[in-house]
N, CA, C, O and the ligand as a Tripos MOL2 file, in Angstrom:
@<TRIPOS>MOLECULE
protein
  277   275    70     0     0
PROTEIN
NO_CHARGES

@<TRIPOS>ATOM
      1 N           8.8290   -9.9860   -0.3610 N.3       1 MET1
      2 CA          8.3550   -9.1410    0.7530 C.3       1 MET1
      3 C           7.0040   -9.6750    1.2350 C.2       1 MET1
      4 O           6.0550   -9.7920    0.4600 O.2       1 MET1
      5 N           6.9390   -9.9860    2.4950 N.am      2 LEU2
      6 CA          5.7140  -10.5300    3.0770 C.3       2 LEU2
      7 C           4.8060   -9.3800    3.5060 C.2       2 LEU2
      8 O           5.2110   -8.4960    4.2600 O.2       2 LEU2
      9 N           3.6080   -9.4120    3.0220 N.am      3 ASN3
     10 CA          2.6690   -8.3370    3.3340 C.3       3 ASN3
     11 C           1.4990   -8.8740    4.1530 C.2       3 ASN3
     12 O           0.4130   -9.1220    3.6290 O.2       3 ASN3
     13 N           1.7470   -9.0460    5.4450 N.am      4 VAL4
     14 CA          0.6840   -9.5350    6.3300 C.3       4 VAL4
     15 C           0.1890   -8.3820    7.1880 C.2       4 VAL4
     16 O           0.9560   -7.7660    7.9270 O.2       4 VAL4
     17 N          -1.0910   -8.1020    7.0790 N.am      5 ARG5
     18 CA         -1.6710   -7.0640    7.9190 C.3       5 ARG5
     19 C          -3.0770   -7.4860    8.2830 C.2       5 ARG5
     20 O          -3.5960   -8.4790    7.7740 O.2       5 ARG5
     21 N          -3.6790   -6.7290    9.1600 N.am      6 LEU6
     22 CA         -5.0020   -7.1100    9.6420 C.3       6 LEU6
     23 C          -6.0910   -6.3860    8.8450 C.2       6 LEU6
     24 O          -6.0290   -5.1790    8.6110 O.2       6 LEU6
     25 N          -7.0710   -7.1610    8.4460 N.am      7 ILE7
     26 CA         -8.2350   -6.5830    7.7700 C.3       7 ILE7
     27 C          -9.4730   -6.9740    8.5640 C.2       7 ILE7
     28 O          -9.4310   -7.9020    9.3720 O.2       7 ILE7
     29 N         -10.5470   -6.2840    8.3390 N.am      8 LYS8
     30 CA        -11.7720   -6.5980    9.0640 C.3       8 LYS8
     31 C         -12.6390   -7.5350    8.2440 C.2       8 LYS8
     32 O         -12.8410   -7.3330    7.0460 O.2       8 LYS8
     33 N         -13.1450   -8.5550    8.9040 N.am      9 CYS9
     34 CA        -14.0210   -9.5100    8.2490 C.3       9 CYS9
     35 C         -15.3040   -8.7990    7.8120 C.2       9 CYS9
     36 O         -15.9430   -8.1280    8.6220 O.2       9 CYS9
     37 N         -15.6870   -8.9390    6.5450 N.am     10 PRO10
     38 CA        -16.8930   -8.2550    6.0630 C.3      10 PRO10
     39 C         -18.1810   -8.7880    6.7040 C.2      10 PRO10
     40 O         -19.2160   -8.1220    6.6850 O.2      10 PRO10
     41 N         -18.1020   -9.9860    7.2650 N.am     11 ALA11
     42 CA        -19.2950  -10.6010    7.8490 C.3      11 ALA11
     43 C         -19.4510  -10.2880    9.3330 C.2      11 ALA11
     44 O         -20.5300   -9.8830    9.7670 O.2      11 ALA11
     45 N         -18.3770  -10.4720   10.1260 N.am     12 CYS12
     46 CA        -18.5020  -10.3040   11.5780 C.3      12 CYS12
     47 C         -17.7010   -9.1200   12.1160 C.2      12 CYS12
     48 O         -17.8700   -8.7370   13.2730 O.2      12 CYS12
     49 N         -16.8180   -8.5290   11.2770 N.am     13 GLY13
     50 CA        -16.0830   -7.3410   11.7000 C.3      13 GLY13
     51 C         -14.8580   -7.6300   12.5380 C.2      13 GLY13
     52 O         -14.1850   -6.7020   12.9850 O.2      13 GLY13
     53 N         -14.5530   -8.8970   12.7610 N.am     14 ARG14
     54 CA        -13.3890   -9.2610   13.5550 C.3      14 ARG14
     55 C         -12.1160   -9.0630   12.7320 C.2      14 ARG14
     56 O         -12.1070   -9.3280   11.5300 O.2      14 ARG14
     57 N         -11.0440   -8.5990   13.3740 N.am     15 GLU15
     58 CA         -9.7860   -8.3860   12.6690 C.3      15 GLU15
     59 C          -9.0950   -9.7180   12.4300 C.2      15 GLU15
     60 O          -8.8330  -10.4860   13.3550 O.2      15 GLU15
     61 N          -8.8100   -9.9670   11.1530 N.am     16 ILE16
     62 CA         -8.1570  -11.2130   10.7530 C.3      16 ILE16
     63 C          -7.0030  -10.8840    9.8210 C.2      16 ILE16
     64 O          -6.9140   -9.7710    9.3020 O.2      16 ILE16
     65 N          -6.1200  -11.8530    9.6090 N.am     17 SER17
     66 CA         -4.9720  -11.6700    8.7060 C.3      17 SER17
     67 C          -5.4610  -11.5250    7.2680 C.2      17 SER17
     68 O          -6.3760  -12.2280    6.8390 O.2      17 SER17
     69 N          -4.8470  -10.6150    6.5380 N.am     18 SER18
     70 CA         -5.2090  -10.4210    5.1250 C.3      18 SER18
     71 C          -4.8240  -11.6410    4.2900 C.2      18 SER18
     72 O          -5.3010  -11.8170    3.1690 O.2      18 SER18
     73 N          -3.9500  -12.4830    4.8560 N.am     19 GLN19
     74 CA         -3.5160  -13.6930    4.1600 C.3      19 GLN19
     75 C          -4.5030  -14.8410    4.3650 C.2      19 GLN19
     76 O          -4.4010  -15.8720    3.7000 O.2      19 GLN19
     77 N          -5.4470  -14.6690    5.2720 N.am     20 ALA20
     78 CA         -6.3980  -15.7410    5.5760 C.3      20 ALA20
     79 C          -7.3440  -15.9830    4.4020 C.2      20 ALA20
     80 O          -7.8160  -15.0450    3.7590 O.2      20 ALA20
     81 N          -7.6050  -17.2510    4.1410 N.am     21 ILE21
     82 CA         -8.5190  -17.6220    3.0550 C.3      21 ILE21
     83 C          -9.9560  -17.4200    3.5290 C.2      21 ILE21
     84 O         -10.8180  -16.9730    2.7710 O.2      21 ILE21
     85 N         -10.1970  -17.7550    4.7850 N.am     22 SER22
     86 CA        -11.5290  -17.5530    5.3530 C.3      22 SER22
     87 C         -11.3940  -17.0690    6.7930 C.2      22 SER22
     88 O         -10.3700  -17.2750    7.4430 O.2      22 SER22
     89 N         -12.4530  -16.4230    7.2730 N.am     23 CYS23
     90 CA        -12.4520  -15.8860    8.6370 C.3      23 CYS23
     91 C         -12.4440  -17.0220    9.6510 C.2      23 CYS23
     92 O         -13.3020  -17.9020    9.5890 O.2      23 CYS23
     93 N         -11.4740  -17.0230   10.6030 N.am     24 PRO24
     94 CA        -11.4360  -18.0950   11.5990 C.3      24 PRO24
     95 C         -12.5730  -17.9930   12.6150 C.2      24 PRO24
     96 O         -12.8560  -18.9450   13.3430 O.2      24 PRO24
     97 N         -13.2080  -16.8470   12.6550 N.am     25 ASN25
     98 CA        -14.2820  -16.6280   13.6250 C.3      25 ASN25
     99 C         -15.6380  -17.1120   13.0980 C.2      25 ASN25
    100 O         -16.3550  -17.8270   13.7980 O.2      25 ASN25
    101 N         -15.9860  -16.7270   11.8780 N.am     26 CYS26
    102 CA        -17.3130  -17.0680   11.3520 C.3      26 CYS26
    103 C         -17.2480  -17.8970   10.0630 C.2      26 CYS26
    104 O         -18.2770  -18.3690    9.5790 O.2      26 CYS26
    105 N         -16.0390  -18.0760    9.5060 N.am     27 GLY27
    106 CA        -15.9060  -18.9170    8.3130 C.3      27 GLY27
    107 C         -16.2110  -18.2080    7.0160 C.2      27 GLY27
    108 O         -16.2880  -18.8480    5.9670 O.2      27 GLY27
    109 N         -16.3880  -16.8950    7.0610 N.am     28 GLN28
    110 CA        -16.6600  -16.1070    5.8590 C.3      28 GLN28
    111 C         -15.4530  -16.1520    4.9270 C.2      28 GLN28
    112 O         -14.3520  -15.7950    5.3460 O.2      28 GLN28
    113 N         -15.6260  -16.5810    3.6680 N.am     29 PRO29
    114 CA        -14.4810  -16.5960    2.7410 C.3      29 PRO29
    115 C         -14.0090  -15.1780    2.4440 C.2      29 PRO29
    116 O         -14.8180  -14.2990    2.1490 O.2      29 PRO29
    117 N         -12.7010  -14.9580    2.5220 N.am     30 ILE30
    118 CA        -12.1310  -13.6290    2.2680 C.3      30 ILE30
    119 C         -11.7540  -13.5420    0.7920 C.2      30 ILE30
    120 O         -11.0650  -14.4150    0.2650 O.2      30 ILE30
    121 N         -12.2040  -12.5000    0.1440 N.am     31 ALA31
    122 CA        -11.9550  -12.3160   -1.2910 C.3      31 ALA31
    123 C         -10.4840  -12.0210   -1.5310 C.2      31 ALA31
    124 O          -9.9970  -10.9450   -1.1850 O.2      31 ALA31
    125 N          -9.7820  -12.9670   -2.1180 N.am     32 GLY32
    126 CA         -8.3580  -12.7800   -2.4170 C.3      32 GLY32
    127 C          -8.1370  -11.7270   -3.4820 C.2      32 GLY32
    128 O          -7.1080  -11.0510   -3.4910 O.2      32 GLY32
    129 N          -9.1070  -11.5840   -4.3850 N.am     33 ALA33
    130 CA         -9.0030  -10.6120   -5.4780 C.3      33 ALA33
    131 C          -8.9340   -9.1930   -4.9270 C.2      33 ALA33
    132 O          -8.1690   -8.3660   -5.4210 O.2      33 ALA33
    133 N          -9.7340   -8.9150   -3.9030 N.am     34 ALA34
    134 CA         -9.7670   -7.5870   -3.3020 C.3      34 ALA34
    135 C          -8.4340   -7.2780   -2.6430 C.2      34 ALA34
    136 O          -7.9440   -6.1520   -2.7240 O.2      34 ALA34
    137 N          -7.8410   -8.2790   -1.9870 N.am     35 THR35
    138 CA         -6.5620   -8.0970   -1.3150 C.3      35 THR35
    139 C          -5.4620   -7.8400   -2.3390 C.2      35 THR35
    140 O          -4.6080   -6.9780   -2.1360 O.2      35 THR35
    141 N          -5.4860   -8.5920   -3.4420 N.am     36 ASN36
    142 CA         -4.4920   -8.4230   -4.4950 C.3      36 ASN36
    143 C          -4.5920   -7.0320   -5.1140 C.2      36 ASN36
    144 O          -3.5780   -6.3950   -5.3990 O.2      36 ASN36
    145 N          -5.8160   -6.5720   -5.3170 N.am     37 GLN37
    146 CA         -6.0480   -5.2480   -5.8950 C.3      37 GLN37
    147 C          -5.5160   -4.1710   -4.9550 C.2      37 GLN37
    148 O          -4.9560   -3.1700   -5.4030 O.2      37 GLN37
    149 N          -5.6940   -4.3790   -3.6610 N.am     38 ASP38
    150 CA         -5.2430   -3.4440   -2.6490 C.3      38 ASP38
    151 C          -3.7210   -3.3440   -2.6810 C.2      38 ASP38
    152 O          -3.1590   -2.2510   -2.6060 O.2      38 ASP38
    153 N          -3.0650   -4.4890   -2.7910 N.am     39 VAL39
    154 CA         -1.6010   -4.5260   -2.8360 C.3      39 VAL39
    155 C          -1.1010   -3.8340   -4.0920 C.2      39 VAL39
    156 O          -0.1120   -3.1010   -4.0540 O.2      39 VAL39
    157 N          -1.7960   -4.0700   -5.2230 N.am     40 LYS40
    158 CA         -1.4260   -3.4710   -6.4980 C.3      40 LYS40
    159 C          -1.5440   -1.9500   -6.4320 C.2      40 LYS40
    160 O          -0.6700   -1.2240   -6.9080 O.2      40 LYS40
    161 N          -2.6380   -1.4830   -5.8340 N.am     41 GLU41
    162 CA         -2.8730   -0.0470   -5.6920 C.3      41 GLU41
    163 C          -1.8140    0.5930   -4.8120 C.2      41 GLU41
    164 O          -1.3990    1.7260   -5.0530 O.2      41 GLU41
    165 N          -1.3750   -0.1370   -3.7870 N.am     42 LYS42
    166 CA         -0.3920    0.3850   -2.8530 C.3      42 LYS42
    167 C           0.9460    0.5590   -3.5580 C.2      42 LYS42
    168 O           1.5960    1.5940   -3.4090 O.2      42 LYS42
    169 N           1.3650   -0.4510   -4.3290 N.am     43 SER43
    170 CA          2.6470   -0.3740   -5.0230 C.3      43 SER43
    171 C           2.6030    0.7080   -6.1050 C.2      43 SER43
    172 O           3.6040    1.3770   -6.3630 O.2      43 SER43
    173 N           1.4430    0.8740   -6.7320 N.am     44 PHE44
    174 CA          1.2400    1.9150   -7.7380 C.3      44 PHE44
    175 C           1.4120    3.2920   -7.0970 C.2      44 PHE44
    176 O           2.0610    4.1750   -7.6580 O.2      44 PHE44
    177 N           0.8230    3.4590   -5.9190 N.am     45 PHE45
    178 CA          0.9080    4.7020   -5.1570 C.3      45 PHE45
    179 C           2.3460    4.9720   -4.7340 C.2      45 PHE45
    180 O           2.8430    6.0930   -4.8480 O.2      45 PHE45
    181 N           3.0100    3.9190   -4.2420 N.am     46 GLU46
    182 CA          4.3900    4.0590   -3.7850 C.3      46 GLU46
    183 C           5.3100    4.4700   -4.9290 C.2      46 GLU46
    184 O           6.2650    5.2220   -4.7290 O.2      46 GLU46
    185 N           5.0160    3.9710   -6.1300 N.am     47 LYS47
    186 CA          5.8040    4.3120   -7.3100 C.3      47 LYS47
    187 C           5.7450    5.8220   -7.5580 C.2      47 LYS47
    188 O           6.7580    6.4610   -7.8430 O.2      47 LYS47
    189 N           4.5380    6.3730   -7.4440 N.am     48 TYR48
    190 CA          4.3600    7.8030   -7.6840 C.3      48 TYR48
    191 C           4.9400    8.6410   -6.5690 C.2      48 TYR48
    192 O           5.4160    9.7510   -6.8110 O.2      48 TYR48
    193 N           4.9090    8.1250   -5.3400 N.am     49 VAL49
    194 CA          5.4940    8.8500   -4.2100 C.3      49 VAL49
    195 C           6.9910    8.9950   -4.4120 C.2      49 VAL49
    196 O           7.5530   10.0680   -4.1900 O.2      49 VAL49
    197 N           7.6480    7.8970   -4.8390 N.am     50 TRP50
    198 CA          9.0900    7.9470   -5.0940 C.3      50 TRP50
    199 C           9.4150    8.9050   -6.2370 C.2      50 TRP50
    200 O          10.4240    9.6100   -6.1980 O.2      50 TRP50
    201 N           8.5610    8.9240   -7.2450 N.am     51 LEU51
    202 CA          8.7530    9.8180   -8.3800 C.3      51 LEU51
    203 C           8.6410   11.2730   -7.9310 C.2      51 LEU51
    204 O           9.4200   12.1240   -8.3600 O.2      51 LEU51
    205 N           7.6640   11.5500   -7.0620 N.am     52 LEU52
    206 CA          7.4640   12.9030   -6.5500 C.3      52 LEU52
    207 C           8.6430   13.3340   -5.6870 C.2      52 LEU52
    208 O           9.1010   14.4730   -5.7800 O.2      52 LEU52
    209 N           9.1370   12.4180   -4.8430 N.am     53 ILE53
    210 CA         10.2880   12.7140   -3.9870 C.3      53 ILE53
    211 C          11.5160   13.0120   -4.8510 C.2      53 ILE53
    212 O          12.2730   13.9430   -4.5800 O.2      53 ILE53
    213 N          11.6930   12.2040   -5.8920 N.am     54 LEU54
    214 CA         12.8120   12.3730   -6.8250 C.3      54 LEU54
    215 C          12.7260   13.7320   -7.5150 C.2      54 LEU54
    216 O          13.7270   14.4390   -7.6300 O.2      54 LEU54
    217 N          11.5240   14.0950   -7.9750 N.am     55 LEU55
    218 CA         11.3140   15.3740   -8.6560 C.3      55 LEU55
    219 C          11.5360   16.5460   -7.7010 C.2      55 LEU55
    220 O          12.0630   17.5900   -8.0850 O.2      55 LEU55
    221 N          11.1200   16.3450   -6.4410 N.am     56 PHE56
    222 CA         11.2800   17.3880   -5.4290 C.3      56 PHE56
    223 C          12.7580   17.6790   -5.1890 C.2      56 PHE56
    224 O          13.1780   18.8360   -5.1500 O.2      56 PHE56
    225 N          13.5440   16.6030   -5.0290 N.am     57 PHE57
    226 CA         14.9690   16.7730   -4.7820 C.3      57 PHE57
    227 C          15.6820   17.3010   -6.0120 C.2      57 PHE57
    228 O          16.6460   18.0570   -5.8960 O.2      57 PHE57
    229 N          15.2200   16.9100   -7.1830 N.am     58 LEU58
    230 CA         15.7950   17.4030   -8.4300 C.3      58 LEU58
    231 C          15.5500   18.9120   -8.5380 C.2      58 LEU58
    232 O          16.4450   19.6670   -8.9180 O.2      58 LEU58
    233 N          14.3460   19.3360   -8.2030 N.am     59 GLY59
    234 CA         13.9940   20.7520   -8.2200 C.3      59 GLY59
    235 C          14.7970   21.5380   -7.2050 C.2      59 GLY59
    236 O          15.2420   22.6520   -7.4780 O.2      59 GLY59
    237 N          14.9810   20.9470   -6.0240 N.am     60 LEU60
    238 CA         15.7540   21.5700   -4.9480 C.3      60 LEU60
    239 C          17.2110   21.7250   -5.3660 C.2      60 LEU60
    240 O          17.8350   22.7580   -5.1240 O.2      60 LEU60
    241 N          17.7380   20.6870   -5.9930 N.am     61 PHE61
    242 CA         19.1190   20.6550   -6.4830 C.3      61 PHE61
    243 C          19.3250   21.7390   -7.5480 C.2      61 PHE61
    244 O          20.3270   22.4540   -7.5360 O.2      61 PHE61
    245 N          18.3650   21.8450   -8.4630 N.am     62 MET62
    246 CA         18.4470   22.8410   -9.5310 C.3      62 MET62
    247 C          18.3970   24.2510   -8.9490 C.2      62 MET62
    248 O          19.0710   25.1580   -9.4360 O.2      62 MET62
    249 N          17.5860   24.4280   -7.8950 N.am     63 LYS63
    250 CA         17.4430   25.7290   -7.2610 C.3      63 LYS63
    251 C          18.7470   26.1310   -6.5740 C.2      63 LYS63
    252 O          19.1610   27.2890   -6.6400 O.2      63 LYS63
    253 N          19.3840   25.1750   -5.9190 N.am     64 ILE64
    254 CA         20.6640   25.4090   -5.2370 C.3      64 ILE64
    255 C          21.7240   25.8060   -6.2670 C.2      64 ILE64
    256 O          22.4790   26.7550   -6.0540 O.2      64 ILE64
    257 N          21.7730   25.0960   -7.3520 N.am     65 ILE65
    258 CA         22.7410   25.3940   -8.4300 C.3      65 ILE65
    259 C          22.4760   26.7920   -9.0180 C.2      65 ILE65
    260 O          23.4070   27.5550   -9.2760 O.2      65 ILE65
    261 N          21.1930   27.1060   -9.2210 N.am     66 ALA66
    262 CA         20.8210   28.4300   -9.7600 C.3      66 ALA66
    263 C          21.2230   29.5500   -8.7940 C.2      66 ALA66
    264 O          21.6350   30.6210   -9.2390 O.2      66 ALA66
    265 N          21.1120   29.3220   -7.4940 N.am     67 ASN67
    266 CA         21.4790   30.3090   -6.4930 C.3      67 ASN67
    267 C          22.9870   30.4930   -6.3910 C.2      67 ASN67
    268 O          23.4600   31.5840   -6.0720 O.2      67 ASN67
    269 N          23.7460   29.4280   -6.6600 N.am     68 MET68
    270 CA         25.2000   29.4720   -6.5750 C.3      68 MET68
    271 C          25.7840   30.3280   -7.6950 C.2      68 MET68
    272 O          26.8160   30.9780   -7.5330 O.2      68 MET68
    273 N          25.1030   30.3100   -8.8210 N.am     69 ARG69
    274 CA         25.6420   31.0370   -9.9700 C.3      69 ARG69
    275 C          25.3120   32.5220   -9.8990 C.2      69 ARG69
    276 O          25.6920   33.2820  -10.7890 O.2      69 ARG69
    277 ZN        -15.8970  -13.2650   10.3260 Zn       70 ZN70
@<TRIPOS>BOND
     1     1     2 1
     2     2     3 1
     3     3     4 2
     4     3     5 am
     5     5     6 1
     6     6     7 1
     7     7     8 2
     8     7     9 am
     9     9    10 1
    10    10    11 1
    11    11    12 2
    12    11    13 am
    13    13    14 1
    14    14    15 1
    15    15    16 2
    16    15    17 am
    17    17    18 1
    18    18    19 1
    19    19    20 2
    20    19    21 am
    21    21    22 1
    22    22    23 1
    23    23    24 2
    24    23    25 am
    25    25    26 1
    26    26    27 1
    27    27    28 2
    28    27    29 am
    29    29    30 1
    30    30    31 1
    31    31    32 2
    32    31    33 am
    33    33    34 1
    34    34    35 1
    35    35    36 2
    36    35    37 am
    37    37    38 1
    38    38    39 1
    39    39    40 2
    40    39    41 am
    41    41    42 1
    42    42    43 1
    43    43    44 2
    44    43    45 am
    45    45    46 1
    46    46    47 1
    47    47    48 2
    48    47    49 am
    49    49    50 1
    50    50    51 1
    51    51    52 2
    52    51    53 am
    53    53    54 1
    54    54    55 1
    55    55    56 2
    56    55    57 am
    57    57    58 1
    58    58    59 1
    59    59    60 2
    60    59    61 am
    61    61    62 1
    62    62    63 1
    63    63    64 2
    64    63    65 am
    65    65    66 1
    66    66    67 1
    67    67    68 2
    68    67    69 am
    69    69    70 1
    70    70    71 1
    71    71    72 2
    72    71    73 am
    73    73    74 1
    74    74    75 1
    75    75    76 2
    76    75    77 am
    77    77    78 1
    78    78    79 1
    79    79    80 2
    80    79    81 am
    81    81    82 1
    82    82    83 1
    83    83    84 2
    84    83    85 am
    85    85    86 1
    86    86    87 1
    87    87    88 2
    88    87    89 am
    89    89    90 1
    90    90    91 1
    91    91    92 2
    92    91    93 am
    93    93    94 1
    94    94    95 1
    95    95    96 2
    96    95    97 am
    97    97    98 1
    98    98    99 1
    99    99   100 2
   100    99   101 am
   101   101   102 1
   102   102   103 1
   103   103   104 2
   104   103   105 am
   105   105   106 1
   106   106   107 1
   107   107   108 2
   108   107   109 am
   109   109   110 1
   110   110   111 1
   111   111   112 2
   112   111   113 am
   113   113   114 1
   114   114   115 1
   115   115   116 2
   116   115   117 am
   117   117   118 1
   118   118   119 1
   119   119   120 2
   120   119   121 am
   121   121   122 1
   122   122   123 1
   123   123   124 2
   124   123   125 am
   125   125   126 1
   126   126   127 1
   127   127   128 2
   128   127   129 am
   129   129   130 1
   130   130   131 1
   131   131   132 2
   132   131   133 am
   133   133   134 1
   134   134   135 1
   135   135   136 2
   136   135   137 am
   137   137   138 1
   138   138   139 1
   139   139   140 2
   140   139   141 am
   141   141   142 1
   142   142   143 1
   143   143   144 2
   144   143   145 am
   145   145   146 1
   146   146   147 1
   147   147   148 2
   148   147   149 am
   149   149   150 1
   150   150   151 1
   151   151   152 2
   152   151   153 am
   153   153   154 1
   154   154   155 1
   155   155   156 2
   156   155   157 am
   157   157   158 1
   158   158   159 1
   159   159   160 2
   160   159   161 am
   161   161   162 1
   162   162   163 1
   163   163   164 2
   164   163   165 am
   165   165   166 1
   166   166   167 1
   167   167   168 2
   168   167   169 am
   169   169   170 1
   170   170   171 1
   171   171   172 2
   172   171   173 am
   173   173   174 1
   174   174   175 1
   175   175   176 2
   176   175   177 am
   177   177   178 1
   178   178   179 1
   179   179   180 2
   180   179   181 am
   181   181   182 1
   182   182   183 1
   183   183   184 2
   184   183   185 am
   185   185   186 1
   186   186   187 1
   187   187   188 2
   188   187   189 am
   189   189   190 1
   190   190   191 1
   191   191   192 2
   192   191   193 am
   193   193   194 1
   194   194   195 1
   195   195   196 2
   196   195   197 am
   197   197   198 1
   198   198   199 1
   199   199   200 2
   200   199   201 am
   201   201   202 1
   202   202   203 1
   203   203   204 2
   204   203   205 am
   205   205   206 1
   206   206   207 1
   207   207   208 2
   208   207   209 am
   209   209   210 1
   210   210   211 1
   211   211   212 2
   212   211   213 am
   213   213   214 1
   214   214   215 1
   215   215   216 2
   216   215   217 am
   217   217   218 1
   218   218   219 1
   219   219   220 2
   220   219   221 am
   221   221   222 1
   222   222   223 1
   223   223   224 2
   224   223   225 am
   225   225   226 1
   226   226   227 1
   227   227   228 2
   228   227   229 am
   229   229   230 1
   230   230   231 1
   231   231   232 2
   232   231   233 am
   233   233   234 1
   234   234   235 1
   235   235   236 2
   236   235   237 am
   237   237   238 1
   238   238   239 1
   239   239   240 2
   240   239   241 am
   241   241   242 1
   242   242   243 1
   243   243   244 2
   244   243   245 am
   245   245   246 1
   246   246   247 1
   247   247   248 2
   248   247   249 am
   249   249   250 1
   250   250   251 1
   251   251   252 2
   252   251   253 am
   253   253   254 1
   254   254   255 1
   255   255   256 2
   256   255   257 am
   257   257   258 1
   258   258   259 1
   259   259   260 2
   260   259   261 am
   261   261   262 1
   262   262   263 1
   263   263   264 2
   264   263   265 am
   265   265   266 1
   266   266   267 1
   267   267   268 2
   268   267   269 am
   269   269   270 1
   270   270   271 1
   271   271   272 2
   272   271   273 am
   273   273   274 1
   274   274   275 1
   275   275   276 2
@<TRIPOS>SUBSTRUCTURE
     1 MET1         2 RESIDUE 1 A MET
     2 LEU2         6 RESIDUE 1 A LEU
     3 ASN3        10 RESIDUE 1 A ASN
     4 VAL4        14 RESIDUE 1 A VAL
     5 ARG5        18 RESIDUE 1 A ARG
     6 LEU6        22 RESIDUE 1 A LEU
     7 ILE7        26 RESIDUE 1 A ILE
     8 LYS8        30 RESIDUE 1 A LYS
     9 CYS9        34 RESIDUE 1 A CYS
    10 PRO10       38 RESIDUE 1 A PRO
    11 ALA11       42 RESIDUE 1 A ALA
    12 CYS12       46 RESIDUE 1 A CYS
    13 GLY13       50 RESIDUE 1 A GLY
    14 ARG14       54 RESIDUE 1 A ARG
    15 GLU15       58 RESIDUE 1 A GLU
    16 ILE16       62 RESIDUE 1 A ILE
    17 SER17       66 RESIDUE 1 A SER
    18 SER18       70 RESIDUE 1 A SER
    19 GLN19       74 RESIDUE 1 A GLN
    20 ALA20       78 RESIDUE 1 A ALA
    21 ILE21       82 RESIDUE 1 A ILE
    22 SER22       86 RESIDUE 1 A SER
    23 CYS23       90 RESIDUE 1 A CYS
    24 PRO24       94 RESIDUE 1 A PRO
    25 ASN25       98 RESIDUE 1 A ASN
    26 CYS26      102 RESIDUE 1 A CYS
    27 GLY27      106 RESIDUE 1 A GLY
    28 GLN28      110 RESIDUE 1 A GLN
    29 PRO29      114 RESIDUE 1 A PRO
    30 ILE30      118 RESIDUE 1 A ILE
    31 ALA31      122 RESIDUE 1 A ALA
    32 GLY32      126 RESIDUE 1 A GLY
    33 ALA33      130 RESIDUE 1 A ALA
    34 ALA34      134 RESIDUE 1 A ALA
    35 THR35      138 RESIDUE 1 A THR
    36 ASN36      142 RESIDUE 1 A ASN
    37 GLN37      146 RESIDUE 1 A GLN
    38 ASP38      150 RESIDUE 1 A ASP
    39 VAL39      154 RESIDUE 1 A VAL
    40 LYS40      158 RESIDUE 1 A LYS
    41 GLU41      162 RESIDUE 1 A GLU
    42 LYS42      166 RESIDUE 1 A LYS
    43 SER43      170 RESIDUE 1 A SER
    44 PHE44      174 RESIDUE 1 A PHE
    45 PHE45      178 RESIDUE 1 A PHE
    46 GLU46      182 RESIDUE 1 A GLU
    47 LYS47      186 RESIDUE 1 A LYS
    48 TYR48      190 RESIDUE 1 A TYR
    49 VAL49      194 RESIDUE 1 A VAL
    50 TRP50      198 RESIDUE 1 A TRP
    51 LEU51      202 RESIDUE 1 A LEU
    52 LEU52      206 RESIDUE 1 A LEU
    53 ILE53      210 RESIDUE 1 A ILE
    54 LEU54      214 RESIDUE 1 A LEU
    55 LEU55      218 RESIDUE 1 A LEU
    56 PHE56      222 RESIDUE 1 A PHE
    57 PHE57      226 RESIDUE 1 A PHE
    58 LEU58      230 RESIDUE 1 A LEU
    59 GLY59      234 RESIDUE 1 A GLY
    60 LEU60      238 RESIDUE 1 A LEU
    61 PHE61      242 RESIDUE 1 A PHE
    62 MET62      246 RESIDUE 1 A MET
    63 LYS63      250 RESIDUE 1 A LYS
    64 ILE64      254 RESIDUE 1 A ILE
    65 ILE65      258 RESIDUE 1 A ILE
    66 ALA66      262 RESIDUE 1 A ALA
    67 ASN67      266 RESIDUE 1 A ASN
    68 MET68      270 RESIDUE 1 A MET
    69 ARG69      274 RESIDUE 1 A ARG
    70 ZN70       277 GROUP 0 **** ****
């Protein structure tokens, strides 16, 4: 999965690709570690969102079954 999005250059504020090694406008090196951490945090968050959705539907399903009886 390709994760290309725009981030702001910490030096000049211009929007550049998160995949860029350095800013094409001012040459500021972009910290790859920060981008990797951001991606990791996003997938971690998404994992919990899916878990919450699953639990929500499980609870809804149990409630429907309880009402049927
Ligand atoms: Zn820049």
